[in-house]
DRENFI-14062 format. One record per residue (C-alpha): x, y, z. Coordinates in Angstrom, 2 decimals, decimal comma. Layout:
<<X; Y; Z>>;
...
***
This chain:
<<-12,00; 13,73; 19,59>>;
<<-9,29; 11,99; 21,64>>;
<<-5,95; 13,81; 21,68>>;
<<-3,94; 10,70; 20,80>>;
<<-4,97; 10,42; 17,15>>;
<<-2,30; 11,06; 14,53>>;
<<-3,81; 13,60; 12,15>>;
<<-2,32; 12,79; 8,76>>;
<<-0,93; 15,93; 7,11>>;
<<-2,46; 17,16; 3,84>>;
<<-5,45; 14,83; 4,10>>;
<<-8,21; 17,22; 5,08>>;
<<-11,59; 16,30; 3,56>>;
<<-12,19; 17,39; -0,03>>;
<<-15,46; 17,99; -1,89>>;
<<-16,90; 14,70; -3,14>>;
<<-16,58; 13,87; -6,82>>;
<<-20,23; 13,61; -7,86>>;
<<-19,81; 12,49; -11,48>>;
<<-18,50; 9,15; -12,80>>;
<<-14,98; 8,91; -14,19>>;
<<-15,28; 7,75; -17,79>>;
<<-11,66; 7,51; -18,96>>;
<<-9,42; 4,43; -18,98>>;
<<-8,57; 4,70; -15,29>>;
<<-12,05; 3,31; -14,54>>;
<<-11,54; -0,11; -16,08>>;
<<-13,31; -3,39; -15,37>>;
<<-12,37; -6,98; -16,11>>;
<<-14,33; -6,84; -19,38>>;
<<-12,64; -3,67; -20,62>>;
<<-9,02; -4,52; -19,77>>;
<<-6,94; -7,19; -21,48>>;
<<-4,28; -8,52; -19,05>>;
<<-1,77; -8,43; -21,91>>;
<<-2,16; -4,65; -21,98>>;
<<-0,31; -4,59; -18,64>>;
<<2,73; -6,52; -19,88>>;
<<5,94; -4,67; -20,76>>;
<<8,32; -7,01; -22,58>>;
<<12,06; -6,41; -22,23>>;
<<12,91; -7,80; -25,67>>;
<<16,26; -9,02; -26,89>>;
<<17,95; -5,64; -26,49>>;
<<16,59; -5,18; -22,98>>;
<<17,71; -8,64; -21,89>>;
<<21,14; -7,90; -23,31>>;
<<21,32; -4,81; -21,13>>;
<<20,20; -6,85; -18,12>>;
<<23,09; -9,24; -18,78>>;
<<25,52; -6,32; -19,02>>;
<<24,15; -4,92; -15,77>>;
<<24,74; -8,25; -14,05>>;
<<28,35; -8,32; -15,27>>;
<<28,95; -4,74; -14,09>>;
<<27,40; -5,48; -10,70>>;
<<29,64; -8,52; -10,25>>;
<<32,73; -6,52; -11,21>>;
<<31,91; -3,51; -9,01>>;
<<30,27; -4,62; -5,74>>;
<<28,04; -2,11; -3,96>>;
<<25,10; -2,30; -1,53>>;
<<21,82; -2,71; -3,40>>;
<<20,48; 0,68; -2,33>>;
<<23,46; 2,45; -3,94>>;
<<22,60; 1,13; -7,39>>;
<<21,23; 3,67; -9,88>>;
<<20,36; 3,48; -13,59>>;
<<22,92; 6,19; -14,37>>;
<<25,64; 3,63; -13,59>>;
<<24,69; 1,64; -16,71>>;
<<24,00; 2,09; -20,42>>;
<<20,28; 1,29; -20,67>>;
<<18,61; 2,72; -23,79>>;
<<16,29; -0,27; -24,31>>;
<<15,50; -0,66; -20,62>>;
<<14,84; 3,06; -20,23>>;
<<12,34; 2,81; -23,08>>;
<<10,67; -0,23; -21,49>>;
<<10,45; 1,46; -18,09>>;
<<9,05; 4,56; -19,79>>;
<<6,21; 2,38; -21,11>>;
<<5,66; 0,99; -17,62>>;
<<5,54; 4,49; -16,14>>;
<<2,98; 5,58; -18,74>>;
<<0,76; 2,61; -17,83>>;
<<1,03; 3,52; -14,15>>;
<<0,29; 7,21; -14,53>>;
<<-2,59; 6,71; -16,96>>;
<<-4,54; 3,55; -17,56>>;
<<-4,68; 0,90; -16,24>>;
<<-2,40; 1,81; -13,30>>;
<<-0,74; -1,64; -13,46>>;
<<2,44; -2,67; -15,31>>;
<<4,27; -6,00; -15,35>>;
<<7,89; -5,93; -16,54>>;
<<8,50; -9,32; -18,14>>;
<<11,04; -10,54; -17,11>>;
<<14,47; -10,89; -15,52>>;
<<16,39; -14,12; -16,36>>;
<<16,43; -15,50; -12,82>>;
<<18,19; -18,77; -13,68>>;
<<21,16; -16,83; -15,03>>;
<<21,69; -14,35; -12,20>>;
<<21,79; -14,53; -8,40>>;
<<18,96; -13,36; -6,16>>;
<<21,12; -10,47; -4,94>>;
<<21,91; -9,40; -8,49>>;
<<18,27; -9,61; -9,53>>;
<<17,30; -7,45; -6,56>>;
<<19,99; -4,91; -7,45>>;
<<18,80; -4,75; -11,08>>;
<<15,18; -4,31; -10,03>>;
<<16,23; -1,62; -7,57>>;
<<18,10; 0,30; -10,27>>;
<<15,24; 0,00; -12,77>>;
<<12,75; 1,15; -10,13>>;
<<14,36; 4,60; -10,13>>;
<<12,97; 5,02; -13,65>>;
<<9,44; 4,79; -12,22>>;
<<10,04; 6,93; -9,12>>;
<<12,42; 7,57; -6,27>>;
<<12,65; 4,63; -3,82>>;
<<11,58; 5,51; -0,27>>;
<<11,59; 3,85; 3,16>>;
<<8,95; 1,19; 3,77>>;
<<9,22; 0,96; 7,55>>;
<<9,70; 3,40; 10,41>>;
<<13,22; 2,03; 10,91>>;
<<14,17; 3,16; 7,40>>;
<<14,18; -0,23; 5,62>>;
<<14,32; 0,43; 1,89>>;
<<14,10; -3,14; 0,54>>;
<<11,35; -5,31; 1,98>>;
<<11,07; -9,09; 1,72>>;
<<7,52; -10,34; 1,22>>;
<<7,65; -13,92; 2,43>>;
<<6,02; -16,06; 5,11>>;
<<8,20; -15,71; 8,21>>;
<<6,02; -18,06; 10,24>>;
<<4,86; -15,20; 12,48>>;
<<1,20; -15,19; 13,48>>;
<<-0,74; -12,22; 12,18>>;
<<-1,31; -9,88; 15,13>>;
<<-0,76; -6,29; 16,25>>;
<<2,58; -5,03; 14,91>>;
<<2,95; -8,01; 12,51>>;
<<2,39; -7,06; 8,90>>;
<<0,15; -9,43; 6,99>>;
<<2,71; -9,41; 4,17>>;
<<5,05; -11,47; 6,39>>;
<<2,45; -14,25; 6,71>>;
<<0,66; -16,49; 4,21>>;
<<-2,85; -15,21; 4,97>>;
<<-5,28; -13,79; 2,44>>;
<<-4,80; -10,05; 1,93>>;
<<-8,07; -8,33; 1,04>>;
<<-8,08; -5,48; -1,46>>;
<<-5,98; -2,64; -0,10>>;
<<-3,45; 0,05; -0,89>>;
<<-0,04; -0,05; 0,78>>;
<<0,53; 2,17; 3,81>>;
<<-3,07; 3,38; 3,78>>;
<<-2,55; 4,70; 7,31>>;
<<0,72; 6,51; 6,54>>;
<<1,60; 10,19; 6,42>>;
<<2,94; 9,78; 2,87>>;
<<1,88; 6,52; 1,17>>;
<<3,96; 5,52; -1,85>>;
<<2,77; 6,57; -5,27>>;
<<3,94; 3,26; -6,74>>;
<<4,54; -0,22; -5,35>>;
<<6,87; -2,73; -7,04>>;
<<7,23; -6,48; -6,45>>;
<<10,04; -8,58; -7,91>>;
<<9,23; -12,28; -7,84>>;
<<12,13; -14,53; -6,90>>;
<<9,83; -17,52; -6,38>>;
<<6,02; -17,80; -6,53>>;
<<3,99; -19,97; -4,17>>;
<<3,36; -23,65; -4,89>>;
<<-0,38; -22,92; -4,65>>;
<<-2,31; -19,69; -4,14>>;
<<-0,71; -16,31; -3,66>>;
<<-2,26; -15,01; -6,88>>;
<<-2,49; -11,23; -7,25>>;
<<-5,69; -9,39; -8,13>>;
<<-5,99; -5,73; -9,06>>;
<<-9,02; -3,47; -8,87>>;
<<-9,46; 0,05; -10,23>>;
<<-10,50; 2,28; -7,36>>;
<<-11,93; 4,69; -9,93>>;
<<-14,36; 1,95; -10,92>>;
<<-15,09; 1,29; -7,24>>;
<<-15,81; 5,00; -6,80>>;
<<-18,13; 4,99; -9,82>>;
<<-20,10; 2,06; -8,46>>;
<<-20,29; 3,53; -4,97>>;
<<-21,55; 6,79; -6,48>>;
<<-24,21; 4,90; -8,45>>;
<<-25,39; 2,53; -5,71>>;
<<-24,35; 4,01; -2,36>>;
<<-23,84; 7,78; -2,64>>;
<<-24,52; 8,39; 1,06>>;
<<-21,96; 5,76; 2,07>>;
<<-19,46; 7,24; -0,39>>;
<<-19,93; 10,67; 1,20>>;
<<-19,04; 9,17; 4,59>>;
<<-15,76; 7,83; 3,16>>;
<<-14,77; 11,38; 2,17>>;
<<-14,79; 12,18; 5,90>>;
<<-12,08; 11,08; 8,37>>;
<<-11,82; 7,44; 9,42>>;
<<-9,56; 5,78; 11,99>>;
<<-6,63; 3,60; 10,87>>;
<<-4,35; 1,23; 12,78>>;
<<-0,76; 2,45; 12,20>>;
<<0,61; -1,12; 12,60>>;
<<3,21; 0,07; 15,14>>;
<<5,10; 1,93; 12,39>>;
<<5,89; 5,04; 14,41>>;
<<8,22; 6,31; 17,12>>;
<<7,79; 5,08; 20,69>>;
<<4,96; 6,82; 22,47>>;
<<3,34; 8,17; 19,31>>;
<<-0,39; 7,63; 18,68>>;
<<-1,22; 4,12; 17,51>>;
<<-4,17; 5,33; 15,45>>;
<<-4,23; 7,69; 12,47>>;
<<-7,15; 9,75; 11,22>>;
<<-7,78; 10,49; 7,52>>;
<<-10,46; 10,07; 4,81>>;
<<-10,47; 7,12; 2,43>>;
<<-11,27; 9,20; -0,69>>;
<<-9,99; 12,62; -1,79>>;
<<-10,58; 14,41; -5,11>>;
<<-8,32; 17,25; -6,25>>;
<<-10,28; 18,11; -9,36>>;
<<-8,21; 15,86; -11,65>>;
<<-7,53; 12,63; -9,84>>;
<<-8,58; 10,58; -6,85>>;
<<-6,18; 9,83; -4,02>>;
<<-7,41; 6,77; -2,17>>;
<<-6,41; 5,01; 1,04>>;
<<-7,99; 1,56; 1,18>>;
<<-7,69; -1,10; 3,87>>;
<<-10,92; -1,85; 5,72>>;
<<-9,13; -4,34; 7,96>>;
<<-6,99; -1,50; 9,35>>;
<<-10,06; 0,68; 9,81>>;
<<-11,63; -1,95; 12,02>>;
<<-8,43; -2,31; 14,03>>;
<<-8,12; 1,46; 14,29>>;
<<-11,47; 1,75; 16,02>>;
<<-10,64; -1,20; 18,30>>;
<<-7,29; 0,31; 19,33>>;
<<-8,83; 3,73; 19,96>>;
<<-11,57; 2,33; 22,15>>;
<<-14,05; 4,36; 20,10>>;
<<-17,18; 2,56; 18,95>>;
<<-17,69; 2,55; 15,21>>;
<<-21,03; 4,21; 14,47>>;
<<-23,60; 2,60; 12,19>>;
<<-22,98; 4,99; 9,28>>;
<<-19,25; 4,27; 9,28>>;
<<-19,79; 0,52; 9,51>>;
<<-22,29; 0,59; 6,66>>;
<<-19,94; 2,65; 4,48>>;
<<-17,01; 0,29; 5,08>>;
<<-19,20; -2,75; 4,45>>;
<<-20,40; -1,21; 1,19>>;
<<-16,95; -0,40; -0,19>>;
<<-15,63; -3,80; 0,86>>;
<<-18,54; -5,49; -0,95>>;
<<-18,03; -3,40; -4,11>>;
<<-14,29; -4,18; -4,22>>;
<<-15,02; -7,90; -3,95>>;
<<-17,29; -7,97; -7,04>>;
<<-15,45; -10,10; -9,56>>;
<<-16,36; -8,03; -12,60>>;
<<-14,23; -5,20; -11,17>>;
<<-10,99; -7,06; -10,62>>;
<<-8,27; -8,50; -12,82>>;
<<-6,24; -11,54; -11,78>>;
<<-2,54; -11,61; -12,67>>;
<<-0,46; -14,46; -11,28>>;
<<3,01; -13,13; -10,48>>;
<<5,66; -15,31; -12,11>>;
<<9,35; -15,82; -11,40>>;
<<11,42; -12,91; -12,70>>;
<<8,50; -10,56; -13,27>>;
<<8,33; -7,13; -11,64>>;
<<4,78; -6,03; -10,91>>;
<<4,16; -2,30; -10,51>>;
<<0,95; -0,59; -9,48>>;
<<-0,31; 2,92; -8,93>>;
<<-0,88; 2,84; -5,18>>;
<<-3,37; 5,70; -5,03>>;
<<-5,69; 4,52; -7,79>>;
<<-5,46; 0,70; -7,80>>;
<<-6,08; -1,72; -4,94>>;
<<-4,42; -5,13; -4,82>>;
<<-5,30; -8,47; -3,25>>;
<<-3,40; -11,67; -2,54>>;
<<-4,82; -15,13; -2,07>>;
<<-3,74; -17,26; 0,87>>;
<<-0,88; -19,47; -0,28>>;
<<0,98; -22,73; 0,33>>;
<<4,78; -22,71; 0,28>>;
<<7,28; -25,14; -1,22>>;
<<8,63; -27,79; 1,17>>;
<<12,16; -26,64; 0,33>>;
<<12,85; -23,38; 2,25>>;
<<15,12; -22,23; -0,58>>;
<<12,16; -22,32; -2,98>>;
<<9,47; -20,77; -0,76>>;
<<7,47; -17,81; -2,02>>;
<<9,72; -14,77; -1,98>>;
<<8,98; -11,35; -3,42>>;
<<11,08; -8,22; -2,96>>;
<<9,07; -5,03; -2,57>>;
<<10,06; -1,43; -3,13>>;
<<8,05; 1,75; -2,65>>;
<<8,42; 4,79; -4,89>>;
<<7,42; 8,39; -4,22>>;
<<8,83; 11,62; -5,60>>;
<<7,04; 13,78; -3,02>>;
<<8,57; 14,79; 0,30>>;
<<11,57; 13,18; 1,92>>;
<<12,93; 9,66; 1,47>>;
<<12,04; 8,76; 5,07>>;
<<9,01; 6,65; 5,96>>;
<<6,75; 9,58; 6,81>>;
<<8,14; 11,66; 3,97>>;
***
């Protein structure tokens, strides 16, 4: 094994789960009603949002210094408690619906979403440079090494965020300032259901994915550090799966390393990619202005269609992303 792989801590191979998961975490499109993911703020919650906006205007602070303890939020705490329960159990997706975007500024909306996010989990850095708030918008950059696909308008295949990282976030949140004119629709897929189907149809390929794979680190590391990480896709701790999913980054990892991908690895990646693409396993949820989409990043994969932006730059697709993780340190690698 080349010496320049980054061995991800705490990701040694685990025994393979050899029985199907039968609880609500293993949902399919036919068993999950999209409305079950919606968490309404209600009149009381919207009143608290309005009060938050007034307090933010009267007491300016950087967004990352906002915290729910600075506000009186009984209704919003209850709503975020419902969202957290959906994330930790089934279905692993929650959509907070929604902030009144026409009544508050973009900066205020971001600050409110940041504060509410603490009620799901501690916000953590999303880039090696320590960036805590991340704009998901088409910058015009061409997708290439070191350019995250989230800063382009290309299709994003099913994946989990920071699949190559030392400490991926437990939860991912997206506040929608403006959706795309066309496309950009989100899809979600239970990785428990993917695991069940792999176990049923491709057990040998599933076993390979419990062994280490190579991952492109997308240049998110200190200068001179290995460009390629090494970790399994699936791990089972006896109670839950922890899954890293991004077959695009696996392919790039092998290319960057100069190591040829063997036939068994290629077949396993092809199989899991095919299973994730089967439309009976995924749920489509268009993200709408003012909504905050949350997902469990270790049990649910997400996808984004290619999109077309508004001609007016002020109205182009713009989401604000935060990552949440209560494990380890706040820094990118935890």
